[in-house]
mmCIF file of the C-alpha atoms, coordinates in Angstrom:
data_MODEL
# 
_entry.id   MODEL 
# 
loop_
_atom_site.group_PDB 
_atom_site.id 
_atom_site.type_symbol 
_atom_site.label_atom_id 
_atom_site.label_alt_id 
_atom_site.label_comp_id 
_atom_site.label_asym_id 
_atom_site.label_entity_id 
_atom_site.label_seq_id 
_atom_site.pdbx_PDB_ins_code 
_atom_site.Cartn_x 
_atom_site.Cartn_y 
_atom_site.Cartn_z 
_atom_site.occupancy 
_atom_site.B_iso_or_equiv 
_atom_site.pdbx_formal_charge 
_atom_site.auth_seq_id 
_atom_site.auth_comp_id 
_atom_site.auth_asym_id 
_atom_site.auth_atom_id 
_atom_site.pdbx_PDB_model_num 
ATOM 1   C CA . MET A 1 1   ? 132.985 -18.428 -64.965 1.00 0.00 ? 1   MET A CA 1 
ATOM 2   C CA . ASN A 1 2   ? 133.728 -21.760 -63.335 1.00 0.00 ? 2   ASN A CA 1 
ATOM 3   C CA . ASP A 1 3   ? 131.474 -23.998 -65.445 1.00 0.00 ? 3   ASP A CA 1 
ATOM 4   C CA . ARG A 1 4   ? 131.929 -26.907 -63.069 1.00 0.00 ? 4   ARG A CA 1 
ATOM 5   C CA . TYR A 1 5   ? 130.419 -25.069 -60.100 1.00 0.00 ? 5   TYR A CA 1 
ATOM 6   C CA . ILE A 1 6   ? 128.410 -22.254 -61.690 1.00 0.00 ? 6   ILE A CA 1 
ATOM 7   C CA . SER A 1 7   ? 125.381 -22.763 -63.928 1.00 0.00 ? 7   SER A CA 1 
ATOM 8   C CA . ILE A 1 8   ? 122.008 -21.240 -64.745 1.00 0.00 ? 8   ILE A CA 1 
ATOM 9   C CA . SER A 1 9   ? 118.577 -22.661 -65.463 1.00 0.00 ? 9   SER A CA 1 
ATOM 10  C CA . ALA A 1 10  ? 115.528 -20.765 -66.661 1.00 0.00 ? 10  ALA A CA 1 
ATOM 11  C CA . GLY A 1 11  ? 112.351 -20.862 -64.594 1.00 0.00 ? 11  GLY A CA 1 
ATOM 12  C CA . GLU A 1 12  ? 108.904 -19.450 -65.166 1.00 0.00 ? 12  GLU A CA 1 
ATOM 13  C CA . GLU A 1 13  ? 108.476 -16.540 -67.542 1.00 0.00 ? 13  GLU A CA 1 
ATOM 14  C CA . PHE A 1 14  ? 105.700 -13.976 -67.308 1.00 0.00 ? 14  PHE A CA 1 
ATOM 15  C CA . SER A 1 15  ? 104.782 -10.836 -69.214 1.00 0.00 ? 15  SER A CA 1 
ATOM 16  C CA . ASP A 1 16  ? 106.447 -8.649  -66.567 1.00 0.00 ? 16  ASP A CA 1 
ATOM 17  C CA . LYS A 1 17  ? 109.383 -10.781 -65.371 1.00 0.00 ? 17  LYS A CA 1 
ATOM 18  C CA . ARG A 1 18  ? 111.593 -13.794 -65.992 1.00 0.00 ? 18  ARG A CA 1 
ATOM 19  C CA . ASN A 1 19  ? 112.809 -16.126 -63.257 1.00 0.00 ? 19  ASN A CA 1 
ATOM 20  C CA . PHE A 1 20  ? 116.081 -18.040 -63.139 1.00 0.00 ? 20  PHE A CA 1 
ATOM 21  C CA . THR A 1 21  ? 118.023 -20.200 -60.714 1.00 0.00 ? 21  THR A CA 1 
ATOM 22  C CA . VAL A 1 22  ? 121.780 -19.702 -60.674 1.00 0.00 ? 22  VAL A CA 1 
ATOM 23  C CA . ASP A 1 23  ? 123.702 -22.497 -59.004 1.00 0.00 ? 23  ASP A CA 1 
ATOM 24  C CA . PHE A 1 24  ? 126.892 -21.140 -57.470 1.00 0.00 ? 24  PHE A CA 1 
ATOM 25  C CA . PHE A 1 25  ? 129.071 -23.656 -55.633 1.00 0.00 ? 25  PHE A CA 1 
ATOM 26  C CA . GLY A 1 26  ? 125.944 -25.311 -54.218 1.00 0.00 ? 26  GLY A CA 1 
ATOM 27  C CA . HIS A 1 27  ? 124.075 -22.074 -53.465 1.00 0.00 ? 27  HIS A CA 1 
ATOM 28  C CA . ARG A 1 28  ? 120.829 -21.777 -55.410 1.00 0.00 ? 28  ARG A CA 1 
ATOM 29  C CA . ILE A 1 29  ? 120.281 -18.089 -56.154 1.00 0.00 ? 29  ILE A CA 1 
ATOM 30  C CA . ILE A 1 30  ? 116.721 -17.243 -57.132 1.00 0.00 ? 30  ILE A CA 1 
ATOM 31  C CA . THR A 1 31  ? 117.019 -14.472 -59.709 1.00 0.00 ? 31  THR A CA 1 
ATOM 32  C CA . THR A 1 32  ? 114.308 -12.157 -61.020 1.00 0.00 ? 32  THR A CA 1 
ATOM 33  C CA . VAL A 1 33  ? 114.836 -10.131 -64.215 1.00 0.00 ? 33  VAL A CA 1 
ATOM 34  C CA . THR A 1 34  ? 112.382 -7.303  -64.861 1.00 0.00 ? 34  THR A CA 1 
ATOM 35  C CA . SER A 1 35  ? 111.857 -3.781  -66.144 1.00 0.00 ? 35  SER A CA 1 
ATOM 36  C CA . THR A 1 36  ? 108.493 -3.481  -64.406 1.00 0.00 ? 36  THR A CA 1 
ATOM 37  C CA . PRO A 1 37  ? 108.546 -1.140  -61.388 1.00 0.00 ? 37  PRO A CA 1 
ATOM 38  C CA . ALA A 1 38  ? 105.790 -3.057  -59.572 1.00 0.00 ? 38  ALA A CA 1 
ATOM 39  C CA . VAL A 1 39  ? 107.833 -6.272  -59.711 1.00 0.00 ? 39  VAL A CA 1 
ATOM 40  C CA . ALA A 1 40  ? 110.916 -4.501  -58.368 1.00 0.00 ? 40  ALA A CA 1 
ATOM 41  C CA . ARG A 1 41  ? 108.782 -2.921  -55.633 1.00 0.00 ? 41  ARG A CA 1 
ATOM 42  C CA . GLU A 1 42  ? 107.369 -6.288  -54.559 1.00 0.00 ? 42  GLU A CA 1 
ATOM 43  C CA . TRP A 1 43  ? 110.864 -7.849  -54.521 1.00 0.00 ? 43  TRP A CA 1 
ATOM 44  C CA . LEU A 1 44  ? 112.278 -5.067  -52.347 1.00 0.00 ? 44  LEU A CA 1 
ATOM 45  C CA . TYR A 1 45  ? 109.388 -5.052  -49.877 1.00 0.00 ? 45  TYR A CA 1 
ATOM 46  C CA . GLY A 1 46  ? 109.547 -8.822  -49.501 1.00 0.00 ? 46  GLY A CA 1 
ATOM 47  C CA . LEU A 1 47  ? 113.266 -8.918  -48.844 1.00 0.00 ? 47  LEU A CA 1 
ATOM 48  C CA . LEU A 1 48  ? 113.232 -5.957  -46.482 1.00 0.00 ? 48  LEU A CA 1 
ATOM 49  C CA . ARG A 1 49  ? 110.455 -7.522  -44.410 1.00 0.00 ? 49  ARG A CA 1 
ATOM 50  C CA . PHE A 1 50  ? 112.443 -10.735 -44.122 1.00 0.00 ? 50  PHE A CA 1 
ATOM 51  C CA . HIS A 1 51  ? 115.688 -8.967  -43.190 1.00 0.00 ? 51  HIS A CA 1 
ATOM 52  C CA . ARG A 1 52  ? 114.176 -6.249  -40.961 1.00 0.00 ? 52  ARG A CA 1 
ATOM 53  C CA . PRO A 1 53  ? 115.780 -7.634  -37.739 1.00 0.00 ? 53  PRO A CA 1 
ATOM 54  C CA . ARG A 1 54  ? 119.236 -7.173  -39.324 1.00 0.00 ? 54  ARG A CA 1 
ATOM 55  C CA . ARG A 1 55  ? 118.542 -3.697  -40.673 1.00 0.00 ? 55  ARG A CA 1 
ATOM 56  C CA . TYR A 1 56  ? 121.563 -1.995  -39.134 1.00 0.00 ? 56  TYR A CA 1 
ATOM 57  C CA . LYS A 1 57  ? 123.835 -4.790  -40.322 1.00 0.00 ? 57  LYS A CA 1 
ATOM 58  C CA . LEU A 1 58  ? 122.171 -5.191  -43.697 1.00 0.00 ? 58  LEU A CA 1 
ATOM 59  C CA . VAL A 1 59  ? 124.578 -5.719  -46.580 1.00 0.00 ? 59  VAL A CA 1 
ATOM 60  C CA . VAL A 1 60  ? 123.387 -5.693  -50.183 1.00 0.00 ? 60  VAL A CA 1 
ATOM 61  C CA . GLY A 1 61  ? 125.486 -6.733  -53.153 1.00 0.00 ? 61  GLY A CA 1 
ATOM 62  C CA . LEU A 1 62  ? 125.131 -4.083  -55.851 1.00 0.00 ? 62  LEU A CA 1 
ATOM 63  C CA . GLY A 1 63  ? 126.305 -4.041  -59.443 1.00 0.00 ? 63  GLY A CA 1 
ATOM 64  C CA . VAL A 1 64  ? 125.675 -1.892  -62.494 1.00 0.00 ? 64  VAL A CA 1 
ATOM 65  C CA . GLN A 1 65  ? 125.980 -2.844  -66.137 1.00 0.00 ? 65  GLN A CA 1 
ATOM 66  C CA . TRP A 1 66  ? 126.120 -0.602  -69.167 1.00 0.00 ? 66  TRP A CA 1 
ATOM 67  C CA . ARG A 1 67  ? 126.681 -0.939  -72.878 1.00 0.00 ? 67  ARG A CA 1 
ATOM 68  C CA . PRO A 1 68  ? 130.346 -0.269  -73.727 1.00 0.00 ? 68  PRO A CA 1 
ATOM 69  C CA . PRO A 1 69  ? 131.760 1.996   -74.949 1.00 0.00 ? 69  PRO A CA 1 
ATOM 70  C CA . TYR A 1 70  ? 128.932 4.234   -73.729 1.00 0.00 ? 70  TYR A CA 1 
ATOM 71  C CA . ALA A 1 71  ? 129.809 4.087   -70.016 1.00 0.00 ? 71  ALA A CA 1 
ATOM 72  C CA . ASN A 1 72  ? 127.812 7.173   -69.118 1.00 0.00 ? 72  ASN A CA 1 
ATOM 73  C CA . THR A 1 73  ? 124.606 5.685   -67.744 1.00 0.00 ? 73  THR A CA 1 
ATOM 74  C CA . ALA A 1 74  ? 123.375 2.468   -66.156 1.00 0.00 ? 74  ALA A CA 1 
ATOM 75  C CA . ALA A 1 75  ? 121.442 -0.046  -68.243 1.00 0.00 ? 75  ALA A CA 1 
ATOM 76  C CA . THR A 1 76  ? 120.801 -2.520  -65.420 1.00 0.00 ? 76  THR A CA 1 
ATOM 77  C CA . LEU A 1 77  ? 121.012 -2.554  -61.646 1.00 0.00 ? 77  LEU A CA 1 
ATOM 78  C CA . GLN A 1 78  ? 121.553 -5.858  -59.899 1.00 0.00 ? 78  GLN A CA 1 
ATOM 79  C CA . LEU A 1 79  ? 120.931 -6.307  -56.181 1.00 0.00 ? 79  LEU A CA 1 
ATOM 80  C CA . CYS A 1 80  ? 121.501 -9.390  -54.046 1.00 0.00 ? 80  CYS A CA 1 
ATOM 81  C CA . ILE A 1 81  ? 120.519 -10.168 -50.471 1.00 0.00 ? 81  ILE A CA 1 
ATOM 82  C CA . GLY A 1 82  ? 121.137 -13.728 -49.315 1.00 0.00 ? 82  GLY A CA 1 
ATOM 83  C CA . THR A 1 83  ? 120.198 -16.047 -52.157 1.00 0.00 ? 83  THR A CA 1 
ATOM 84  C CA . ARG A 1 84  ? 117.745 -13.641 -53.787 1.00 0.00 ? 84  ARG A CA 1 
ATOM 85  C CA . CYS A 1 85  ? 118.856 -11.506 -56.704 1.00 0.00 ? 85  CYS A CA 1 
ATOM 86  C CA . LEU A 1 86  ? 117.030 -8.777  -58.633 1.00 0.00 ? 86  LEU A CA 1 
ATOM 87  C CA . ILE A 1 87  ? 118.176 -7.562  -62.053 1.00 0.00 ? 87  ILE A CA 1 
ATOM 88  C CA . PHE A 1 88  ? 116.239 -4.371  -62.731 1.00 0.00 ? 88  PHE A CA 1 
ATOM 89  C CA . GLN A 1 89  ? 116.500 -3.134  -66.315 1.00 0.00 ? 89  GLN A CA 1 
ATOM 90  C CA . LEU A 1 90  ? 116.655 0.594   -65.648 1.00 0.00 ? 90  LEU A CA 1 
ATOM 91  C CA . LEU A 1 91  ? 116.895 1.504   -69.306 1.00 0.00 ? 91  LEU A CA 1 
ATOM 92  C CA . HIS A 1 92  ? 113.517 -0.081  -70.056 1.00 0.00 ? 92  HIS A CA 1 
ATOM 93  C CA . ALA A 1 93  ? 111.717 0.894   -66.835 1.00 0.00 ? 93  ALA A CA 1 
ATOM 94  C CA . ASP A 1 94  ? 109.134 3.678   -67.066 1.00 0.00 ? 94  ASP A CA 1 
ATOM 95  C CA . PHE A 1 95  ? 110.120 4.864   -63.618 1.00 0.00 ? 95  PHE A CA 1 
ATOM 96  C CA . ALA A 1 96  ? 111.989 3.729   -60.510 1.00 0.00 ? 96  ALA A CA 1 
ATOM 97  C CA . PRO A 1 97  ? 109.725 2.675   -57.623 1.00 0.00 ? 97  PRO A CA 1 
ATOM 98  C CA . ARG A 1 98  ? 109.882 4.984   -54.622 1.00 0.00 ? 98  ARG A CA 1 
ATOM 99  C CA . ILE A 1 99  ? 110.965 2.125   -52.376 1.00 0.00 ? 99  ILE A CA 1 
ATOM 100 C CA . LEU A 1 100 ? 114.062 1.642   -54.547 1.00 0.00 ? 100 LEU A CA 1 
ATOM 101 C CA . GLU A 1 101 ? 114.960 5.303   -54.178 1.00 0.00 ? 101 GLU A CA 1 
ATOM 102 C CA . ARG A 1 102 ? 114.469 5.097   -50.390 1.00 0.00 ? 102 ARG A CA 1 
ATOM 103 C CA . VAL A 1 103 ? 116.476 1.896   -50.005 1.00 0.00 ? 103 VAL A CA 1 
ATOM 104 C CA . LEU A 1 104 ? 119.425 3.188   -52.021 1.00 0.00 ? 104 LEU A CA 1 
ATOM 105 C CA . ALA A 1 105 ? 119.396 6.467   -50.071 1.00 0.00 ? 105 ALA A CA 1 
ATOM 106 C CA . ASP A 1 106 ? 119.214 4.756   -46.654 1.00 0.00 ? 106 ASP A CA 1 
ATOM 107 C CA . PRO A 1 107 ? 122.575 5.309   -44.887 1.00 0.00 ? 107 PRO A CA 1 
ATOM 108 C CA . THR A 1 108 ? 121.945 2.342   -42.560 1.00 0.00 ? 108 THR A CA 1 
ATOM 109 C CA . ILE A 1 109 ? 122.095 -0.089  -45.501 1.00 0.00 ? 109 ILE A CA 1 
ATOM 110 C CA . THR A 1 110 ? 125.567 -0.952  -46.765 1.00 0.00 ? 110 THR A CA 1 
ATOM 111 C CA . PHE A 1 111 ? 125.811 -1.546  -50.509 1.00 0.00 ? 111 PHE A CA 1 
ATOM 112 C CA . VAL A 1 112 ? 128.955 -3.304  -51.661 1.00 0.00 ? 112 VAL A CA 1 
ATOM 113 C CA . GLY A 1 113 ? 130.792 -4.277  -54.813 1.00 0.00 ? 113 GLY A CA 1 
ATOM 114 C CA . VAL A 1 114 ? 134.262 -4.705  -56.301 1.00 0.00 ? 114 VAL A CA 1 
ATOM 115 C CA . TRP A 1 115 ? 135.877 -2.186  -58.647 1.00 0.00 ? 115 TRP A CA 1 
ATOM 116 C CA . ASN A 1 116 ? 132.644 -0.205  -58.373 1.00 0.00 ? 116 ASN A CA 1 
ATOM 117 C CA . GLN A 1 117 ? 134.024 3.331   -58.276 1.00 0.00 ? 117 GLN A CA 1 
ATOM 118 C CA . ASN A 1 118 ? 131.803 4.395   -61.205 1.00 0.00 ? 118 ASN A CA 1 
ATOM 119 C CA . ASP A 1 119 ? 128.557 2.741   -60.122 1.00 0.00 ? 119 ASP A CA 1 
ATOM 120 C CA . ALA A 1 120 ? 127.181 5.657   -58.112 1.00 0.00 ? 120 ALA A CA 1 
ATOM 121 C CA . ARG A 1 121 ? 127.845 8.047   -61.006 1.00 0.00 ? 121 ARG A CA 1 
ATOM 122 C CA . LEU A 1 122 ? 126.210 5.697   -63.516 1.00 0.00 ? 122 LEU A CA 1 
ATOM 123 C CA . LEU A 1 123 ? 123.091 5.406   -61.350 1.00 0.00 ? 123 LEU A CA 1 
ATOM 124 C CA . GLN A 1 124 ? 122.947 9.163   -60.830 1.00 0.00 ? 124 GLN A CA 1 
ATOM 125 C CA . SER A 1 125 ? 123.249 9.796   -64.573 1.00 0.00 ? 125 SER A CA 1 
ATOM 126 C CA . SER A 1 126 ? 120.560 7.256   -65.465 1.00 0.00 ? 126 SER A CA 1 
ATOM 127 C CA . GLN A 1 127 ? 117.121 8.482   -66.499 1.00 0.00 ? 127 GLN A CA 1 
ATOM 128 C CA . HIS A 1 128 ? 115.940 7.740   -62.934 1.00 0.00 ? 128 HIS A CA 1 
ATOM 129 C CA . GLN A 1 129 ? 118.738 9.744   -61.225 1.00 0.00 ? 129 GLN A CA 1 
ATOM 130 C CA . LEU A 1 130 ? 119.238 7.244   -58.411 1.00 0.00 ? 130 LEU A CA 1 
ATOM 131 C CA . GLN A 1 131 ? 121.499 8.116   -55.489 1.00 0.00 ? 131 GLN A CA 1 
ATOM 132 C CA . VAL A 1 132 ? 123.296 5.648   -53.205 1.00 0.00 ? 132 VAL A CA 1 
ATOM 133 C CA . ALA A 1 133 ? 124.065 6.806   -49.670 1.00 0.00 ? 133 ALA A CA 1 
ATOM 134 C CA . LYS A 1 134 ? 126.608 4.140   -48.673 1.00 0.00 ? 134 LYS A CA 1 
ATOM 135 C CA . LEU A 1 135 ? 128.421 2.231   -51.419 1.00 0.00 ? 135 LEU A CA 1 
ATOM 136 C CA . LEU A 1 136 ? 131.715 0.555   -50.533 1.00 0.00 ? 136 LEU A CA 1 
ATOM 137 C CA . ASP A 1 137 ? 134.437 -1.036  -52.634 1.00 0.00 ? 137 ASP A CA 1 
ATOM 138 C CA . LEU A 1 138 ? 135.324 -4.287  -50.889 1.00 0.00 ? 138 LEU A CA 1 
ATOM 139 C CA . ARG A 1 139 ? 138.938 -4.202  -52.091 1.00 0.00 ? 139 ARG A CA 1 
ATOM 140 C CA . SER A 1 140 ? 139.871 -1.660  -49.441 1.00 0.00 ? 140 SER A CA 1 
ATOM 141 C CA . ILE A 1 141 ? 138.144 -3.629  -46.676 1.00 0.00 ? 141 ILE A CA 1 
ATOM 142 C CA . ALA A 1 142 ? 139.814 -6.890  -47.736 1.00 0.00 ? 142 ALA A CA 1 
ATOM 143 C CA . ALA A 1 143 ? 143.163 -5.093  -47.820 1.00 0.00 ? 143 ALA A CA 1 
ATOM 144 C CA . ALA A 1 144 ? 142.741 -3.640  -44.331 1.00 0.00 ? 144 ALA A CA 1 
ATOM 145 C CA . SER A 1 145 ? 141.278 -6.729  -42.670 1.00 0.00 ? 145 SER A CA 1 
ATOM 146 C CA . ARG A 1 146 ? 142.886 -9.610  -44.605 1.00 0.00 ? 146 ARG A CA 1 
ATOM 147 C CA . GLY A 1 147 ? 146.082 -8.083  -45.981 1.00 0.00 ? 147 GLY A CA 1 
ATOM 148 C CA . LEU A 1 148 ? 145.039 -8.575  -49.594 1.00 0.00 ? 148 LEU A CA 1 
ATOM 149 C CA . SER A 1 149 ? 146.019 -6.230  -52.401 1.00 0.00 ? 149 SER A CA 1 
ATOM 150 C CA . THR A 1 150 ? 143.918 -3.123  -52.986 1.00 0.00 ? 150 THR A CA 1 
ATOM 151 C CA . THR A 1 151 ? 144.006 -4.038  -56.675 1.00 0.00 ? 151 THR A CA 1 
ATOM 152 C CA . SER A 1 152 ? 142.556 -7.529  -56.165 1.00 0.00 ? 152 SER A CA 1 
ATOM 153 C CA . SER A 1 153 ? 140.038 -8.711  -58.733 1.00 0.00 ? 153 SER A CA 1 
ATOM 154 C CA . MET A 1 154 ? 136.671 -10.147 -57.772 1.00 0.00 ? 154 MET A CA 1 
ATOM 155 C CA . GLU A 1 155 ? 138.062 -13.554 -58.752 1.00 0.00 ? 155 GLU A CA 1 
ATOM 156 C CA . ALA A 1 156 ? 140.958 -13.138 -56.310 1.00 0.00 ? 156 ALA A CA 1 
ATOM 157 C CA . LEU A 1 157 ? 138.664 -11.991 -53.504 1.00 0.00 ? 157 LEU A CA 1 
ATOM 158 C CA . ALA A 1 158 ? 136.181 -14.805 -54.114 1.00 0.00 ? 158 ALA A CA 1 
ATOM 159 C CA . ASP A 1 159 ? 139.022 -17.305 -53.818 1.00 0.00 ? 159 ASP A CA 1 
ATOM 160 C CA . GLY A 1 160 ? 141.060 -15.639 -51.064 1.00 0.00 ? 160 GLY A CA 1 
ATOM 161 C CA . VAL A 1 161 ? 138.191 -14.606 -48.786 1.00 0.00 ? 161 VAL A CA 1 
ATOM 162 C CA . LEU A 1 162 ? 135.367 -17.016 -49.589 1.00 0.00 ? 162 LEU A CA 1 
ATOM 163 C CA . GLY A 1 163 ? 137.232 -20.062 -50.909 1.00 0.00 ? 163 GLY A CA 1 
ATOM 164 C CA . TYR A 1 164 ? 135.493 -20.091 -54.315 1.00 0.00 ? 164 TYR A CA 1 
ATOM 165 C CA . PRO A 1 165 ? 138.165 -20.721 -56.993 1.00 0.00 ? 165 PRO A CA 1 
ATOM 166 C CA . GLY A 1 166 ? 137.953 -19.740 -60.632 1.00 0.00 ? 166 GLY A CA 1 
ATOM 167 C CA . VAL A 1 167 ? 135.137 -17.177 -60.426 1.00 0.00 ? 167 VAL A CA 1 
ATOM 168 C CA . HIS A 1 168 ? 136.118 -15.503 -63.674 1.00 0.00 ? 168 HIS A CA 1 
ATOM 169 C CA . LYS A 1 169 ? 133.941 -12.766 -65.194 1.00 0.00 ? 169 LYS A CA 1 
ATOM 170 C CA . PRO A 1 170 ? 134.141 -13.254 -68.987 1.00 0.00 ? 170 PRO A CA 1 
ATOM 171 C CA . ASN A 1 171 ? 135.005 -10.035 -70.762 1.00 0.00 ? 171 ASN A CA 1 
ATOM 172 C CA . TRP A 1 172 ? 132.796 -10.935 -73.732 1.00 0.00 ? 172 TRP A CA 1 
ATOM 173 C CA . VAL A 1 173 ? 129.767 -10.941 -71.423 1.00 0.00 ? 173 VAL A CA 1 
ATOM 174 C CA . GLY A 1 174 ? 130.772 -7.816  -69.538 1.00 0.00 ? 174 GLY A CA 1 
ATOM 175 C CA . THR A 1 175 ? 131.119 -5.884  -72.792 1.00 0.00 ? 175 THR A CA 1 
ATOM 176 C CA . SER A 1 176 ? 127.960 -7.269  -74.405 1.00 0.00 ? 176 SER A CA 1 
ATOM 177 C CA . ASP A 1 177 ? 124.755 -5.368  -75.160 1.00 0.00 ? 177 ASP A CA 1 
ATOM 178 C CA . TRP A 1 178 ? 123.215 -4.636  -71.761 1.00 0.00 ? 178 TRP A CA 1 
ATOM 179 C CA . ASN A 1 179 ? 120.738 -2.302  -73.427 1.00 0.00 ? 179 ASN A CA 1 
ATOM 180 C CA . ALA A 1 180 ? 118.956 -5.344  -74.876 1.00 0.00 ? 180 ALA A CA 1 
ATOM 181 C CA . TYR A 1 181 ? 115.383 -5.783  -73.714 1.00 0.00 ? 181 TYR A CA 1 
ATOM 182 C CA . ARG A 1 182 ? 115.834 -9.551  -73.408 1.00 0.00 ? 182 ARG A CA 1 
ATOM 183 C CA . LEU A 1 183 ? 119.077 -10.337 -71.645 1.00 0.00 ? 183 LEU A CA 1 
ATOM 184 C CA . SER A 1 184 ? 120.797 -13.608 -72.492 1.00 0.00 ? 184 SER A CA 1 
ATOM 185 C CA . ASP A 1 185 ? 121.264 -16.400 -69.978 1.00 0.00 ? 185 ASP A CA 1 
ATOM 186 C CA . ALA A 1 186 ? 124.990 -15.592 -69.926 1.00 0.00 ? 186 ALA A CA 1 
ATOM 187 C CA . GLN A 1 187 ? 124.237 -11.966 -69.025 1.00 0.00 ? 187 GLN A CA 1 
ATOM 188 C CA . VAL A 1 188 ? 121.809 -12.969 -66.287 1.00 0.00 ? 188 VAL A CA 1 
ATOM 189 C CA . GLN A 1 189 ? 124.345 -15.388 -64.799 1.00 0.00 ? 189 GLN A CA 1 
ATOM 190 C CA . TYR A 1 190 ? 127.117 -12.764 -65.004 1.00 0.00 ? 190 TYR A CA 1 
ATOM 191 C CA . ALA A 1 191 ? 125.044 -10.091 -63.246 1.00 0.00 ? 191 ALA A CA 1 
ATOM 192 C CA . CYS A 1 192 ? 123.753 -12.504 -60.614 1.00 0.00 ? 192 CYS A CA 1 
ATOM 193 C CA . VAL A 1 193 ? 127.204 -13.873 -59.756 1.00 0.00 ? 193 VAL A CA 1 
ATOM 194 C CA . ASP A 1 194 ? 128.603 -10.337 -59.559 1.00 0.00 ? 194 ASP A CA 1 
ATOM 195 C CA . ALA A 1 195 ? 125.950 -9.282  -57.038 1.00 0.00 ? 195 ALA A CA 1 
ATOM 196 C CA . PHE A 1 196 ? 125.985 -12.545 -55.049 1.00 0.00 ? 196 PHE A CA 1 
ATOM 197 C CA . VAL A 1 197 ? 129.763 -12.606 -54.654 1.00 0.00 ? 197 VAL A CA 1 
ATOM 198 C CA . SER A 1 198 ? 129.675 -8.957  -53.601 1.00 0.00 ? 198 SER A CA 1 
ATOM 199 C CA . PHE A 1 199 ? 127.004 -9.733  -51.007 1.00 0.00 ? 199 PHE A CA 1 
ATOM 200 C CA . SER A 1 200 ? 128.902 -12.776 -49.715 1.00 0.00 ? 200 SER A CA 1 
ATOM 201 C CA . LEU A 1 201 ? 132.147 -10.808 -49.437 1.00 0.00 ? 201 LEU A CA 1 
ATOM 202 C CA . GLY A 1 202 ? 130.389 -7.941  -47.688 1.00 0.00 ? 202 GLY A CA 1 
ATOM 203 C CA . LYS A 1 203 ? 128.828 -10.304 -45.166 1.00 0.00 ? 203 LYS A CA 1 
ATOM 204 C CA . GLU A 1 204 ? 132.083 -12.185 -44.539 1.00 0.00 ? 204 GLU A CA 1 
ATOM 205 C CA . LEU A 1 205 ? 134.073 -8.956  -44.134 1.00 0.00 ? 205 LEU A CA 1 
ATOM 206 C CA . GLU A 1 206 ? 131.341 -7.341  -41.978 1.00 0.00 ? 206 GLU A CA 1 
ATOM 207 C CA . ALA A 1 207 ? 131.216 -4.363  -44.295 1.00 0.00 ? 207 ALA A CA 1 
ATOM 208 C CA . TRP A 1 208 ? 128.590 -2.610  -42.157 1.00 0.00 ? 208 TRP A CA 1 
ATOM 209 C CA . ASN A 1 209 ? 131.409 -1.718  -39.731 1.00 0.00 ? 209 ASN A CA 1 
ATOM 210 C CA . TRP A 1 210 ? 133.251 0.292   -42.404 1.00 0.00 ? 210 TRP A CA 1 
ATOM 211 C CA . ASN A 1 211 ? 132.703 3.679   -43.992 1.00 0.00 ? 211 ASN A CA 1 
# 
């Protein structure tokens, strides 16, 4: 990460969720971490109500984390719309709220990420068997619209498309224990930045126009 422009601070903590603020190059991303379906449901309903007018151009940053080397199912799902991020701990959730299933399966919503070719499979193989209707890898869009390499990293895309330098994703965090019930601040920041950068790239590249 770019420690000069990216930081995290803990907010209020409750029995069913923890709140954080991730500062990313001046953007304050309000982040909710939970394994409680009701909290995830409330987050999704609130954001969808706010973004309803943009429904057919709605882009959502999506990321999945797992515990290496067991890359066969998702431990967490992170979603970002605007400056709101949800980290839903699938592994510890009793069930997935119906609204989450409907949102992921809605073909009018464009979910985006980088190097995310395994995310749909990981969600499908999770205990909740989630299916994503439209999940795009932004590398191909950046290559077609901006002439960037199809093998670009998220760091390269964040710099080349958005002008955010040094957005490095530390390998030690990416390969840490995402099965943990209490995620570390470093894990929360990692997941949040992943989803926020994906959202920002998808919005900038108008990903809703691509299939």
